[in-house]
KEKE-3310 file (N, C-alpha, C; in steps of 0.2 Angstrom, whole numbers, plus 5000, padded with zeros to 4 digits):
npx = (5451:5438:5422:5415:5400:5392:5381:5375:5365:5360:5351:5340:5330:5314:5313:5324:5331:5342:5356:5368:5376:5389:5397:5409:5415:5426:5433:5422:5410:5398:5395:5387:5378:5365:5358:5344:5341:5352:5359:5371:5380:5392:5402:5414:5430:5443:5459:5460:5447:5439:5429:5417:5407:5401:5395:5390:5391:5385:5376:5367:5378:5389:5391:5389:5401:5411:5409:5411:5425:5431:5428:5434:5447:5450:5450:5463:5470:5466:5474:5483:5489:5477:5478:5491:5491:5481:5482:5488:5479:5468:5473:5476:5464:5457:5464:5462:5448:5448:5455:5445:5435:5442:5442:5429:5426:5426:5415:5409:5411:5410:5413:5408:5416:5415:5424:5429:5439:5445:5455:5464:5454:5450:5443:5444:5439:5438:5433:5426:5417:5399:5394:5391:5398:5393:5394:5387:5383:5376:5364:5366:5370:5383:5392:5404:5410:5413:5404:5408:5402:5394:5385:5389:5401:5397:5392:5403:5410:5401:5390:5378:5367:5368:5356:5348:5357:5354:5343:5346:5348:5361:5365:5368:5378:5393:5409:5421:5426:5429:5436:5441:5452:5469:5474:5464:5460:5467:5463:5458:5455:5443:5448:5443:5443:5451:5442:5439:5433:5419:5409:5393:5393:5389:5392:5389:5388:5384:5375:5369:5356:5350:5352:5346:5333:5329:5329:5343:5339:5329:5336:5344:5335:5331:5343:5344:5340:5342:5342:5341:5347:5361:5357:5343:5343:5348:5338:5327:5331:5332:5319:5313:5318:5312:5298:5298:5299:5310:5319:5331:5346:5351:5363:5368:5377:5379:5387:5391:5397:5399)
npy = (4578:4586:4593:4608:4615:4630:4640:4655:4664:4679:4688:4699:4695:4693:4702:4710:4726:4729:4721:4712:4702:4694:4686:4675:4670:4663:4675:4684:4694:4702:4719:4729:4736:4740:4731:4720:4707:4695:4685:4673:4663:4651:4643:4641:4633:4629:4628:4628:4631:4644:4648:4658:4662:4676:4683:4698:4708:4721:4731:4744:4751:4745:4731:4727:4733:4726:4712:4715:4719:4707:4699:4706:4707:4693:4691:4695:4684:4674:4668:4660:4646:4642:4635:4636:4650:4654:4658:4670:4677:4678:4685:4698:4702:4703:4713:4724:4726:4729:4741:4749:4749:4757:4769:4772:4777:4767:4759:4743:4730:4716:4700:4684:4669:4657:4646:4638:4628:4621:4609:4599:4589:4589:4594:4606:4614:4630:4639:4653:4658:4656:4653:4641:4625:4612:4595:4585:4569:4555:4555:4558:4570:4580:4589:4600:4611:4619:4626:4642:4646:4650:4641:4629:4628:4624:4611:4604:4603:4595:4600:4603:4594:4591:4593:4601:4612:4618:4626:4634:4648:4654:4651:4659:4667:4672:4665:4667:4678:4688:4703:4705:4712:4707:4708:4705:4692:4678:4673:4658:4647:4634:4619:4608:4590:4584:4581:4569:4572:4567:4563:4570:4574:4586:4603:4614:4631:4643:4656:4659:4663:4654:4641:4643:4644:4633:4616:4603:4591:4595:4602:4592:4584:4593:4595:4582:4579:4573:4578:4592:4608:4618:4631:4629:4623:4633:4642:4635:4632:4645:4649:4641:4646:4659:4654:4649:4660:4669:4677:4683:4690:4680:4670:4659:4646:4634:4621:4609:4594:4590)
npz = (4440:4450:4446:4451:4457:4462:4472:4479:4492:4500:4512:4520:4528:4538:4548:4552:4549:4541:4532:4539:4536:4525:4511:4503:4488:4479:4476:4474:4482:4492:4489:4490:4502:4502:4495:4496:4493:4487:4475:4468:4456:4453:4442:4437:4432:4443:4450:4464:4477:4486:4499:4510:4524:4533:4547:4552:4567:4578:4575:4567:4555:4558:4560:4547:4541:4548:4543:4529:4529:4533:4522:4511:4515:4514:4500:4497:4499:4490:4480:4487:4496:4508:4519:4523:4525:4534:4547:4546:4538:4547:4558:4551:4546:4558:4565:4556:4558:4572:4571:4565:4575:4584:4577:4577:4589:4599:4598:4598:4587:4576:4568:4563:4556:4543:4534:4519:4511:4495:4487:4476:4476:4489:4504:4517:4532:4541:4556:4565:4578:4576:4564:4551:4544:4534:4529:4516:4512:4503:4509:4522:4535:4540:4553:4550:4556:4572:4584:4592:4605:4621:4625:4618:4624:4637:4634:4631:4643:4649:4655:4649:4637:4619:4613:4622:4621:4609:4612:4622:4632:4630:4618:4607:4612:4609:4610:4603:4590:4575:4578:4591:4602:4603:4615:4623:4619:4611:4596:4590:4577:4574:4566:4554:4550:4536:4521:4508:4493:4482:4468:4468:4482:4494:4500:4513:4518:4530:4539:4556:4553:4545:4552:4565:4561:4554:4556:4557:4552:4543:4535:4529:4523:4513:4505:4501:4487:4472:4459:4460:4457:4463:4464:4465:4478:4487:4486:4491:4504:4509:4507:4517:4529:4529:4530:4542:4550:4548:4556:4557:4547:4533:4526:4513:4506:4494:4489:4476:4471:4455)
capx = (5449:5431:5419:5411:5395:5391:5376:5374:5360:5360:5345:5339:5325:5308:5313:5329:5331:5348:5359:5375:5380:5392:5399:5415:5415:5432:5434:5416:5407:5393:5398:5382:5374:5358:5354:5340:5343:5358:5361:5377:5381:5399:5404:5421:5434:5449:5464:5457:5441:5439:5422:5416:5401:5403:5389:5393:5387:5387:5371:5368:5382:5395:5391:5390:5407:5415:5409:5414:5432:5433:5429:5439:5454:5451:5452:5470:5473:5463:5479:5487:5486:5475:5481:5497:5491:5475:5483:5490:5473:5464:5476:5475:5456:5455:5468:5458:5442:5449:5456:5439:5432:5445:5440:5422:5425:5426:5409:5411:5408:5414:5410:5410:5419:5415:5428:5430:5445:5445:5461:5466:5448:5450:5440:5445:5436:5440:5428:5427:5410:5393:5392:5392:5399:5391:5395:5382:5384:5372:5358:5369:5373:5389:5394:5412:5413:5412:5401:5411:5397:5394:5381:5393:5406:5394:5391:5410:5411:5396:5384:5372:5368:5368:5349:5347:5361:5351:5338:5349:5349:5367:5367:5370:5383:5399:5416:5426:5424:5434:5435:5443:5459:5473:5475:5459:5460:5470:5458:5460:5449:5442:5450:5440:5447:5451:5437:5441:5427:5417:5403:5387:5394:5387:5395:5384:5391:5378:5375:5364:5349:5347:5352:5341:5326:5328:5333:5347:5335:5325:5341:5346:5329:5331:5349:5343:5336:5348:5341:5341:5354:5363:5352:5336:5344:5349:5332:5323:5333:5330:5311:5311:5320:5306:5292:5298:5299:5315:5320:5338:5349:5353:5367:5368:5381:5378:5393:5390:5402:5394)
capy = (4584:4587:4599:4611:4620:4633:4645:4658:4669:4682:4692:4703:4691:4697:4706:4715:4732:4729:4714:4712:4696:4694:4680:4675:4664:4663:4682:4687:4695:4707:4725:4735:4735:4742:4725:4716:4700:4694:4678:4672:4656:4650:4636:4641:4627:4631:4623:4628:4635:4647:4651:4660:4666:4680:4686:4704:4710:4727:4735:4749:4750:4742:4724:4726:4735:4721:4707:4717:4719:4700:4696:4710:4704:4686:4692:4696:4677:4670:4664:4657:4640:4645:4630:4639:4657:4655:4662:4677:4681:4679:4691:4704:4704:4705:4719:4729:4727:4732:4748:4752:4750:4763:4775:4773:4778:4761:4755:4736:4727:4710:4695:4677:4667:4650:4646:4632:4628:4614:4609:4592:4585:4588:4600:4608:4621:4634:4643:4657:4660:4651:4652:4634:4622:4605:4591:4580:4563:4549:4556:4560:4577:4580:4596:4601:4616:4619:4633:4645:4649:4648:4634:4624:4627:4620:4605:4601:4602:4590:4604:4603:4590:4594:4595:4607:4618:4622:4630:4637:4656:4656:4648:4664:4671:4670:4665:4670:4681:4693:4710:4705:4714:4702:4709:4701:4685:4675:4670:4651:4644:4627:4616:4602:4585:4584:4577:4568:4573:4563:4565:4571:4577:4593:4606:4620:4636:4647:4660:4656:4665:4647:4636:4645:4644:4626:4610:4599:4586:4598:4604:4586:4583:4598:4593:4575:4580:4572:4582:4599:4612:4622:4637:4627:4621:4639:4645:4631:4633:4652:4649:4638:4651:4664:4651:4648:4667:4674:4682:4686:4689:4673:4669:4652:4644:4627:4618:4602:4591:4587)
capz = (4444:4451:4444:4457:4455:4468:4472:4486:4492:4506:4512:4526:4532:4538:4554:4553:4544:4537:4532:4542:4533:4519:4508:4499:4483:4474:4474:4473:4488:4492:4489:4491:4508:4501:4492:4500:4492:4482:4473:4464:4454:4451:4440:4434:4434:4446:4454:4471:4478:4493:4501:4517:4526:4538:4550:4556:4573:4581:4574:4562:4549:4561:4558:4540:4540:4550:4538:4523:4530:4533:4515:4507:4517:4512:4493:4496:4500:4485:4476:4492:4500:4514:4524:4525:4527:4537:4553:4544:4536:4553:4562:4548:4546:4565:4566:4552:4561:4578:4569:4564:4581:4587:4573:4579:4596:4603:4597:4597:4581:4574:4563:4563:4550:4541:4528:4516:4505:4492:4483:4475:4477:4496:4508:4524:4534:4547:4558:4571:4580:4576:4557:4551:4538:4534:4523:4515:4507:4503:4514:4529:4536:4545:4554:4550:4560:4579:4587:4597:4609:4628:4626:4616:4629:4642:4631:4631:4650:4652:4659:4644:4631:4613:4611:4626:4619:4604:4614:4628:4632:4628:4611:4602:4615:4606:4614:4599:4584:4573:4581:4598:4603:4605:4622:4627:4618:4605:4592:4587:4573:4574:4560:4553:4547:4528:4518:4501:4489:4477:4464:4472:4488:4494:4506:4515:4523:4532:4545:4560:4551:4543:4557:4570:4559:4550:4559:4553:4549:4538:4530:4526:4518:4507:4501:4498:4481:4468:4453:4461:4456:4469:4464:4468:4485:4491:4486:4495:4511:4510:4508:4523:4534:4529:4532:4549:4554:4545:4562:4556:4541:4532:4520:4512:4501:4493:4484:4474:4466:4449)
cpx = (5441:5429:5414:5406:5393:5385:5376:5368:5361:5354:5344:5335:5319:5308:5318:5328:5337:5351:5367:5379:5384:5395:5405:5414:5420:5433:5428:5413:5402:5396:5393:5377:5367:5354:5351:5341:5348:5359:5367:5378:5388:5400:5410:5426:5441:5453:5462:5451:5441:5432:5422:5409:5403:5397:5391:5388:5390:5381:5373:5373:5388:5396:5393:5398:5412:5415:5412:5422:5435:5433:5433:5446:5455:5453:5459:5474:5470:5468:5484:5485:5484:5477:5487:5497:5485:5476:5485:5484:5469:5467:5475:5468:5454:5458:5464:5451:5443:5451:5450:5435:5435:5443:5433:5420:5424:5419:5411:5407:5413:5410:5412:5413:5418:5418:5429:5435:5445:5451:5462:5460:5447:5447:5442:5442:5439:5434:5429:5420:5405:5391:5395:5394:5397:5393:5390:5384:5379:5366:5360:5372:5378:5391:5401:5414:5411:5410:5406:5406:5397:5390:5385:5399:5404:5393:5398:5412:5406:5390:5378:5373:5366:5361:5347:5351:5358:5345:5340:5349:5356:5370:5369:5376:5390:5405:5422:5423:5429:5432:5436:5450:5463:5475:5470:5459:5464:5465:5461:5454:5449:5444:5447:5445:5446:5446:5439:5434:5426:5411:5397:5387:5392:5390:5390:5388:5385:5379:5369:5357:5346:5346:5347:5334:5324:5332:5338:5344:5331:5330:5343:5341:5329:5337:5348:5338:5342:5348:5341:5348:5355:5359:5345:5337:5344:5342:5327:5325:5331:5323:5309:5313:5314:5300:5292:5300:5304:5317:5327:5340:5351:5357:5369:5372:5381:5383:5391:5395:5398:5398)
cpy = (4585:4593:4602:4616:4623:4639:4648:4663:4672:4687:4694:4698:4695:4702:4712:4721:4732:4722:4715:4706:4698:4687:4681:4669:4666:4671:4687:4688:4701:4714:4731:4733:4736:4736:4721:4709:4699:4687:4678:4665:4656:4643:4636:4636:4631:4626:4623:4632:4637:4650:4653:4663:4670:4684:4692:4705:4717:4732:4741:4747:4746:4735:4723:4728:4729:4715:4709:4717:4712:4698:4700:4708:4697:4686:4692:4689:4672:4665:4660:4650:4642:4641:4633:4647:4659:4660:4670:4681:4683:4685:4697:4706:4706:4712:4725:4731:4731:4739:4752:4753:4756:4769:4777:4774:4772:4757:4748:4733:4720:4706:4688:4675:4659:4650:4639:4632:4621:4615:4601:4588:4584:4595:4600:4614:4623:4638:4647:4659:4654:4650:4645:4631:4615:4602:4585:4575:4557:4549:4558:4567:4577:4587:4596:4606:4615:4626:4635:4649:4646:4642:4628:4622:4622:4613:4601:4599:4597:4594:4604:4597:4594:4597:4601:4613:4622:4626:4634:4645:4658:4653:4653:4669:4668:4670:4667:4673:4686:4699:4710:4707:4708:4702:4705:4694:4683:4671:4663:4648:4637:4625:4609:4597:4586:4579:4576:4568:4568:4565:4565:4573:4584:4596:4613:4624:4641:4651:4657:4658:4659:4642:4637:4644:4637:4621:4607:4594:4589:4600:4598:4584:4587:4596:4586:4575:4579:4576:4589:4602:4615:4628:4635:4626:4627:4642:4642:4632:4640:4653:4646:4643:4656:4661:4650:4655:4672:4679:4685:4686:4682:4673:4661:4651:4637:4625:4611:4600:4587:4583)
cpz = (4444:4448:4449:4454:4462:4467:4479:4486:4499:4506:4519:4531:4533:4544:4554:4547:4539:4537:4534:4539:4527:4517:4504:4494:4478:4472:4474:4480:4487:4493:4491:4497:4507:4498:4497:4499:4486:4481:4468:4462:4451:4449:4436:4437:4437:4449:4461:4472:4485:4494:4508:4518:4532:4541:4555:4562:4575:4579:4569:4556:4552:4559:4551:4538:4542:4545:4532:4524:4530:4526:4510:4509:4514:4504:4492:4497:4495:4482:4480:4493:4507:4520:4527:4528:4531:4544:4552:4542:4542:4557:4558:4548:4553:4567:4562:4556:4568:4577:4568:4570:4585:4584:4575:4586:4601:4603:4594:4591:4580:4569:4564:4556:4549:4535:4526:4511:4502:4487:4482:4477:4485:4499:4515:4526:4541:4549:4565:4572:4578:4569:4555:4544:4539:4528:4523:4510:4508:4508:4521:4530:4541:4546:4554:4554:4568:4582:4593:4601:4616:4629:4624:4621:4635:4640:4632:4638:4653:4656:4655:4639:4625:4611:4615:4624:4614:4606:4620:4627:4629:4622:4606:4606:4613:4611:4610:4593:4581:4575:4588:4598:4605:4612:4627:4626:4611:4601:4589:4583:4574:4567:4559:4550:4539:4526:4510:4498:4484:4474:4469:4479:4488:4501:4507:4520:4524:4538:4549:4558:4548:4549:4563:4568:4556:4554:4554:4549:4543:4532:4526:4521:4512:4502:4498:4492:4475:4461:4454:4460:4462:4469:4467:4476:4489:4491:4491:4502:4513:4512:4515:4529:4535:4532:4539:4553:4551:4550:4561:4549:4540:4526:4519:4506:4500:4487:4482:4469:4461:4444)
residu = (MET:LEU:ASN:ILE:GLU:CYS:SER:VAL:ILE:THR:TYR:ILE:GLY:LEU:VAL:ARG:SER:ASN:ASN:GLU:ASP:ASN:TYR:TYR:VAL:ASN:GLY:LYS:TYR:LYS:THR:ASP:SER:SER:VAL:ALA:THR:GLU:GLY:TYR:VAL:ASP:THR:ALA:HIS:ARG:ASP:SER:TYR:LEU:TYR:ALA:VAL:CYS:ASP:GLY:MET:GLY:GLY:GLU:LYS:TYR:GLY:GLU:LEU:ALA:SER:MET:ILE:ALA:VAL:GLN:THR:LEU:ALA:GLN:TYR:GLN:SER:THR:ASP:ILE:CYS:GLN:THR:ILE:ASN:LYS:TYR:ILE:ASN:ASN:ALA:ASN:LYS:PHE:ILE:CYS:GLU:GLU:ILE:LYS:LYS:ASN:ASN:GLY:VAL:ARG:SER:GLY:THR:THR:LEU:ALA:LEU:LEU:TYR:ILE:ARG:ASN:ASN:LYS:ALA:ILE:SER:TYR:ASN:ILE:GLY:ASP:SER:ARG:ILE:TYR:PHE:PHE:ARG:ASP:GLY:ASP:LEU:TYR:LEU:MET:SER:ASP:ASP:HIS:THR:GLU:ALA:GLN:ARG:LEU:VAL:LYS:ILE:GLY:ALA:LEU:ASN:GLN:GLU:ASP:ALA:SER:LYS:HIS:LYS:SER:ARG:ASN:MET:LEU:THR:GLN:HIS:LEU:GLY:ILE:SER:PRO:ASP:GLU:LEU:ILE:ILE:GLU:PRO:TYR:VAL:SER:GLU:VAL:VAL:LYS:LEU:LYS:LYS:ASN:ASP:ILE:LEU:LEU:LEU:CYS:SER:ASP:GLY:LEU:THR:ASP:MET:VAL:SER:ASP:ASP:ASP:ILE:ALA:ASP:ILE:LEU:TRP:GLN:SER:ASP:ALA:SER:THR:THR:ASP:LEU:VAL:LYS:GLU:LEU:ALA:ALA:ASN:THR:GLN:ALA:ASN:GLY:GLY:LYS:ASP:ASN:ALA:THR:ILE:ILE:VAL:ILE:LYS:VAL:VAL)
# end
């Protein structure tokens, strides 16, 4: 059985007045929306591990509420095999967010979801929206998730290349997120291939507050520090987002097989 070390950080950034992001680490999540910066370290040994990053949208309190609902609902599935319950979780989280939209006189809100599940030394990810999951091994960074954005849709039909998509005006225009009525769209998460983990592998979950500010090449350079702890890595990634402008909330989870 592998030993897993994990650290997380979430913060407002340098421009926004509130933090609409949330995280989930084996039952732990952000409960106080007034916290400007929050970090958490998890080294407990478990039979399975469940992580998520949720980037809320809707402004004011609404985005925070949507991401909070997503992680609170996920806590109800901590003891399940998420591979078997993922659709039930997504449908329930989406239903609860849609109910809040009705309570708030139709003010639209929602959240992305980037979810990682580890069991029996194997990792699989599920995502909705543009929060990402990366896998890092021996100096190479691989994207496990798939952005649900208009720009990425244009890439898939051949209208854009990947490099242009990262700068395109529609790169943050979501085609899927939690908080969409089933009458409008049936939400379908992207499911990654299963990865067999080994010592020194690193997994990264993050909101676009990181990926809009720091390139994949720079992320790989930061992760390629064999002696760095997960706490060191999340702090350095966060510092780079701020050094490059910190234009959005950022939430970063780094998981390392030690």
